[in-house]
Structures are given as C-alpha cells and as structure tokens.
FIPA-937929 format. One record per residue (C-alpha): residue number from 0; residue in one letter; x negated, z negated, y negated. Coordinates in steps of 0.2 Angstrom, whole numbers, plus 2048, in hexadecimal, padded with zeros to 3 digits. Each point is the difference from the previous one (the first is absolute). Layout:
N
<r><seq>NUM</seq><type>a</type><px>X</px><pz>Z</pz><py>Y</py></r>
...
END
This chain:
134
<r><seq>0</seq><type>x</type><px>580</px><pz>872</pz><py>31E</py></r>
<r><seq>1</seq><type>x</type><px>804</px><pz>7EE</pz><py>805</py></r>
<r><seq>2</seq><type>x</type><px>7F8</px><pz>7F1</pz><py>7F8</py></r>
<r><seq>3</seq><type>x</type><px>7F5</px><pz>7F7</pz><py>80C</py></r>
<r><seq>4</seq><type>x</type><px>7FD</px><pz>7F1</pz><py>7F5</py></r>
<r><seq>5</seq><type>x</type><px>80B</px><pz>7F1</pz><py>803</py></r>
<r><seq>6</seq><type>x</type><px>80B</px><pz>7F9</pz><py>7F3</py></r>
<r><seq>7</seq><type>x</type><px>7F7</px><pz>7F4</pz><py>7F5</py></r>
<r><seq>8</seq><type>x</type><px>806</px><pz>7F0</pz><py>7F7</py></r>
<r><seq>9</seq><type>x</type><px>802</px><pz>805</pz><py>7ED</py></r>
<r><seq>10</seq><type>x</type><px>806</px><pz>7F0</pz><py>7F9</py></r>
<r><seq>11</seq><type>x</type><px>7F2</px><pz>7F5</pz><py>7FA</py></r>
<r><seq>12</seq><type>x</type><px>80C</px><pz>7F1</pz><py>802</py></r>
<r><seq>13</seq><type>x</type><px>800</px><pz>801</pz><py>813</py></r>
<r><seq>14</seq><type>x</type><px>7F4</px><pz>7F2</pz><py>806</py></r>
<r><seq>15</seq><type>x</type><px>7FB</px><pz>7FC</pz><py>812</py></r>
<r><seq>16</seq><type>x</type><px>80D</px><pz>7F3</pz><py>806</py></r>
<r><seq>17</seq><type>x</type><px>7F1</px><pz>7F7</pz><py>809</py></r>
<r><seq>18</seq><type>x</type><px>7F1</px><pz>800</pz><py>7F4</py></r>
<r><seq>19</seq><type>x</type><px>807</px><pz>806</pz><py>7F0</py></r>
<r><seq>20</seq><type>x</type><px>7F5</px><pz>810</pz><py>800</py></r>
<r><seq>21</seq><type>x</type><px>806</px><pz>80E</pz><py>7F4</py></r>
<r><seq>22</seq><type>x</type><px>806</px><pz>80E</pz><py>80C</py></r>
<r><seq>23</seq><type>x</type><px>802</px><pz>80E</pz><py>7F3</py></r>
<r><seq>24</seq><type>x</type><px>7F9</px><pz>810</pz><py>808</py></r>
<r><seq>25</seq><type>x</type><px>801</px><pz>7F9</pz><py>812</py></r>
<r><seq>26</seq><type>x</type><px>809</px><pz>80A</pz><py>80D</py></r>
<r><seq>27</seq><type>x</type><px>811</px><pz>7F9</pz><py>803</py></r>
<r><seq>28</seq><type>x</type><px>7FF</px><pz>800</pz><py>813</py></r>
<r><seq>29</seq><type>x</type><px>7EE</px><pz>7F9</pz><py>7FF</py></r>
<r><seq>30</seq><type>x</type><px>7F8</px><pz>7EF</pz><py>7FF</py></r>
<r><seq>31</seq><type>x</type><px>7FA</px><pz>7F5</pz><py>7F2</py></r>
<r><seq>32</seq><type>x</type><px>7EE</px><pz>804</pz><py>7FD</py></r>
<r><seq>33</seq><type>x</type><px>7FD</px><pz>7ED</pz><py>7FD</py></r>
<r><seq>34</seq><type>x</type><px>809</px><pz>7F7</pz><py>80E</py></r>
<r><seq>35</seq><type>x</type><px>807</px><pz>80E</pz><py>80B</py></r>
<r><seq>36</seq><type>x</type><px>812</px><pz>7FB</pz><py>7FF</py></r>
<r><seq>37</seq><type>x</type><px>80D</px><pz>80E</pz><py>800</py></r>
<r><seq>38</seq><type>x</type><px>803</px><pz>809</pz><py>7EF</py></r>
<r><seq>39</seq><type>x</type><px>813</px><pz>803</pz><py>804</py></r>
<r><seq>40</seq><type>x</type><px>802</px><pz>7ED</pz><py>802</py></r>
<r><seq>41</seq><type>x</type><px>7F9</px><pz>7FD</pz><py>7EF</py></r>
<r><seq>42</seq><type>x</type><px>80B</px><pz>80D</pz><py>7F9</py></r>
<r><seq>43</seq><type>x</type><px>80F</px><pz>7F8</pz><py>808</py></r>
<r><seq>44</seq><type>x</type><px>7FB</px><pz>7EF</pz><py>7F9</py></r>
<r><seq>45</seq><type>x</type><px>7FD</px><pz>807</pz><py>7EF</py></r>
<r><seq>46</seq><type>x</type><px>812</px><pz>806</pz><py>7FF</py></r>
<r><seq>47</seq><type>x</type><px>807</px><pz>7EF</pz><py>803</py></r>
<r><seq>48</seq><type>x</type><px>80A</px><pz>7FA</pz><py>7F1</py></r>
<r><seq>49</seq><type>x</type><px>7F7</px><pz>7F2</pz><py>7F8</py></r>
<r><seq>50</seq><type>x</type><px>808</px><pz>7EF</pz><py>802</py></r>
<r><seq>51</seq><type>x</type><px>80A</px><pz>806</pz><py>810</py></r>
<r><seq>52</seq><type>x</type><px>7F9</px><pz>7F1</pz><py>809</py></r>
<r><seq>53</seq><type>x</type><px>7FC</px><pz>7F0</pz><py>7F6</py></r>
<r><seq>54</seq><type>x</type><px>7F7</px><pz>7F6</pz><py>80D</py></r>
<r><seq>55</seq><type>x</type><px>7EF</px><pz>802</pz><py>7F8</py></r>
<r><seq>56</seq><type>x</type><px>806</px><pz>7FA</pz><py>7EF</py></r>
<r><seq>57</seq><type>x</type><px>809</px><pz>7F1</pz><py>808</py></r>
<r><seq>58</seq><type>x</type><px>7F0</px><pz>7FC</pz><py>809</py></r>
<r><seq>59</seq><type>x</type><px>7F7</px><pz>800</pz><py>7F0</py></r>
<r><seq>60</seq><type>x</type><px>80D</px><pz>7F5</pz><py>7F7</py></r>
<r><seq>61</seq><type>x</type><px>802</px><pz>7F3</pz><py>80E</py></r>
<r><seq>62</seq><type>x</type><px>7ED</px><pz>800</pz><py>801</py></r>
<r><seq>63</seq><type>x</type><px>7FE</px><pz>7FC</pz><py>7EE</py></r>
<r><seq>64</seq><type>x</type><px>80D</px><pz>7F3</pz><py>800</py></r>
<r><seq>65</seq><type>x</type><px>7F9</px><pz>7F7</pz><py>80F</py></r>
<r><seq>66</seq><type>x</type><px>7EF</px><pz>801</pz><py>7F8</py></r>
<r><seq>67</seq><type>x</type><px>806</px><pz>7F9</pz><py>7EF</py></r>
<r><seq>68</seq><type>x</type><px>80C</px><pz>7F3</pz><py>807</py></r>
<r><seq>69</seq><type>x</type><px>7F4</px><pz>7FB</pz><py>80E</py></r>
<r><seq>70</seq><type>x</type><px>80D</px><pz>7F4</pz><py>807</py></r>
<r><seq>71</seq><type>x</type><px>80D</px><pz>80B</pz><py>807</py></r>
<r><seq>72</seq><type>x</type><px>801</px><pz>80A</pz><py>810</py></r>
<r><seq>73</seq><type>x</type><px>802</px><pz>811</pz><py>7F7</py></r>
<r><seq>74</seq><type>x</type><px>7EF</px><pz>805</pz><py>807</py></r>
<r><seq>75</seq><type>x</type><px>808</px><pz>802</pz><py>811</py></r>
<r><seq>76</seq><type>x</type><px>80D</px><pz>80C</pz><py>7F8</py></r>
<r><seq>77</seq><type>x</type><px>7F2</px><pz>80A</pz><py>7F8</py></r>
<r><seq>78</seq><type>x</type><px>7F7</px><pz>802</pz><py>811</py></r>
<r><seq>79</seq><type>x</type><px>810</px><pz>805</pz><py>808</py></r>
<r><seq>80</seq><type>x</type><px>803</px><pz>80D</pz><py>7F2</py></r>
<r><seq>81</seq><type>x</type><px>7EF</px><pz>807</pz><py>803</py></r>
<r><seq>82</seq><type>x</type><px>804</px><pz>804</pz><py>812</py></r>
<r><seq>83</seq><type>x</type><px>810</px><pz>809</pz><py>7FA</py></r>
<r><seq>84</seq><type>x</type><px>7F6</px><pz>809</pz><py>7F2</py></r>
<r><seq>85</seq><type>x</type><px>7F3</px><pz>806</pz><py>80C</py></r>
<r><seq>86</seq><type>x</type><px>80E</px><pz>807</pz><py>80C</py></r>
<r><seq>87</seq><type>x</type><px>808</px><pz>809</pz><py>7F1</py></r>
<r><seq>88</seq><type>x</type><px>7F0</px><pz>808</pz><py>7FB</py></r>
<r><seq>89</seq><type>x</type><px>7FC</px><pz>805</pz><py>812</py></r>
<r><seq>90</seq><type>x</type><px>811</px><pz>808</pz><py>802</py></r>
<r><seq>91</seq><type>x</type><px>800</px><pz>809</pz><py>7F0</py></r>
<r><seq>92</seq><type>x</type><px>80D</px><pz>7F6</pz><py>7F7</py></r>
<r><seq>93</seq><type>x</type><px>7F5</px><pz>7FA</pz><py>7F3</py></r>
<r><seq>94</seq><type>x</type><px>7F1</px><pz>808</pz><py>7F7</py></r>
<r><seq>95</seq><type>x</type><px>7EF</px><pz>7FC</pz><py>807</py></r>
<r><seq>96</seq><type>x</type><px>7FA</px><pz>7FA</pz><py>7EF</py></r>
<r><seq>97</seq><type>x</type><px>80B</px><pz>7F0</pz><py>802</py></r>
<r><seq>98</seq><type>x</type><px>7F3</px><pz>7FA</pz><py>80E</py></r>
<r><seq>99</seq><type>x</type><px>7F6</px><pz>7F9</pz><py>7F2</py></r>
<r><seq>100</seq><type>x</type><px>80E</px><pz>7F6</pz><py>7F9</py></r>
<r><seq>101</seq><type>x</type><px>805</px><pz>7FA</pz><py>811</py></r>
<r><seq>102</seq><type>x</type><px>7EE</px><pz>7FA</pz><py>804</py></r>
<r><seq>103</seq><type>x</type><px>7FF</px><pz>7F6</pz><py>7EF</py></r>
<r><seq>104</seq><type>x</type><px>811</px><pz>7F8</pz><py>804</py></r>
<r><seq>105</seq><type>x</type><px>7FB</px><pz>7FB</pz><py>812</py></r>
<r><seq>106</seq><type>x</type><px>7EF</px><pz>7F9</pz><py>7FA</py></r>
<r><seq>107</seq><type>x</type><px>809</px><pz>7F6</pz><py>7F3</py></r>
<r><seq>108</seq><type>x</type><px>80D</px><pz>7FB</pz><py>80D</py></r>
<r><seq>109</seq><type>x</type><px>7F3</px><pz>7F9</pz><py>80C</py></r>
<r><seq>110</seq><type>x</type><px>7F8</px><pz>7F6</pz><py>7F2</py></r>
<r><seq>111</seq><type>x</type><px>811</px><pz>7F9</pz><py>7FC</py></r>
<r><seq>112</seq><type>x</type><px>802</px><pz>7FC</pz><py>813</py></r>
<r><seq>113</seq><type>x</type><px>7F0</px><pz>7F7</pz><py>800</py></r>
<r><seq>114</seq><type>x</type><px>804</px><pz>7F6</pz><py>7F0</py></r>
<r><seq>115</seq><type>x</type><px>811</px><pz>7FC</pz><py>808</py></r>
<r><seq>116</seq><type>x</type><px>7F8</px><pz>7FA</pz><py>810</py></r>
<r><seq>117</seq><type>x</type><px>7F3</px><pz>7F6</pz><py>7F6</py></r>
<r><seq>118</seq><type>x</type><px>80E</px><pz>7F7</pz><py>7F6</py></r>
<r><seq>119</seq><type>x</type><px>809</px><pz>7FC</pz><py>810</py></r>
<r><seq>120</seq><type>x</type><px>7F1</px><pz>7F8</pz><py>807</py></r>
<r><seq>121</seq><type>x</type><px>7FD</px><pz>7F6</pz><py>7F0</py></r>
<r><seq>122</seq><type>x</type><px>812</px><pz>7FA</pz><py>801</py></r>
<r><seq>123</seq><type>x</type><px>7FF</px><pz>7FC</pz><py>812</py></r>
<r><seq>124</seq><type>x</type><px>7EF</px><pz>7F6</pz><py>7FD</py></r>
<r><seq>125</seq><type>x</type><px>809</px><pz>7F5</pz><py>7F3</py></r>
<r><seq>126</seq><type>x</type><px>80F</px><pz>7FD</pz><py>80B</py></r>
<r><seq>127</seq><type>x</type><px>7F4</px><pz>7FB</pz><py>80E</py></r>
<r><seq>128</seq><type>x</type><px>7F7</px><pz>7F5</pz><py>7F4</py></r>
<r><seq>129</seq><type>x</type><px>810</px><pz>7F8</pz><py>7FA</py></r>
<r><seq>130</seq><type>x</type><px>806</px><pz>7FD</pz><py>812</py></r>
<r><seq>131</seq><type>x</type><px>7EF</px><pz>7F8</pz><py>806</py></r>
<r><seq>132</seq><type>x</type><px>7FE</px><pz>7F5</pz><py>7F0</py></r>
<r><seq>133</seq><type>x</type><px>808</px><pz>7EF</pz><py>803</py></r>
END
C-alpha cells in the first residue's frame, strides 16, 4: 500500500517567502494558500542562514543615519542598498522577513535625500543672494 498524500510542511517556522503565511500543513510541492507562490521556494528561503546577506541591515542603518543627519548624501547609499537587499531576498540569499527592514531603510533614505536636496537649495539660494547683492 502506497501513501498517496504528498509530503507536508511539518515545521511551523516555515513562512511563505512572499507574504509571510505560515505554511505548516501545506503540501511541499504545492502553492501558498494566501498568495500562490511555490512552497519549495519558501522552504529553500527559510533554510538560508540568517545574516548571510547584510544588505537589508545596511539599508536600514544608512537610512536612519541619513534621516537623523539630514545633511549628508547617505540616503543615496540607503536607496542603493535597498536594491541589493531586494535582489538578495529574491535570490534566496537573505530571509524574506528582511524585506520590512529594507523598506523602512529606503523610506528613511528617501526622506534623507529630500532633506539633503532641500539643504542644497537653501545654500544655493543664499549664494545667489550674496552674488546679486551689491
């Protein structure tokens, strides 16, 4: 007598790499009930060693620094690191839960870029005023 039921995910720590759905009890060869992504990809992503790719953490660090400092171009670095973090997550080199960390970092990075640009415009305005004032 053969078992006709497919193997199922036993570990409750396996979450969908796309949406974070708990895949325990889901067929290994199947799809996520929430978003339809492949379960085997989520299993592969969950076996990645935490910290194997630090792009998301660096994105968060540079984003926070650019937001706090506001007058440095570190926001551009945060935006660049966000692209690297997204690639690392998509390729399975980083856990999917690092997507939140990278997103926070890139939002703070863009705010830092805006503050940097605003400061540059203010400085440019005063330079133009100094040149035009006789």
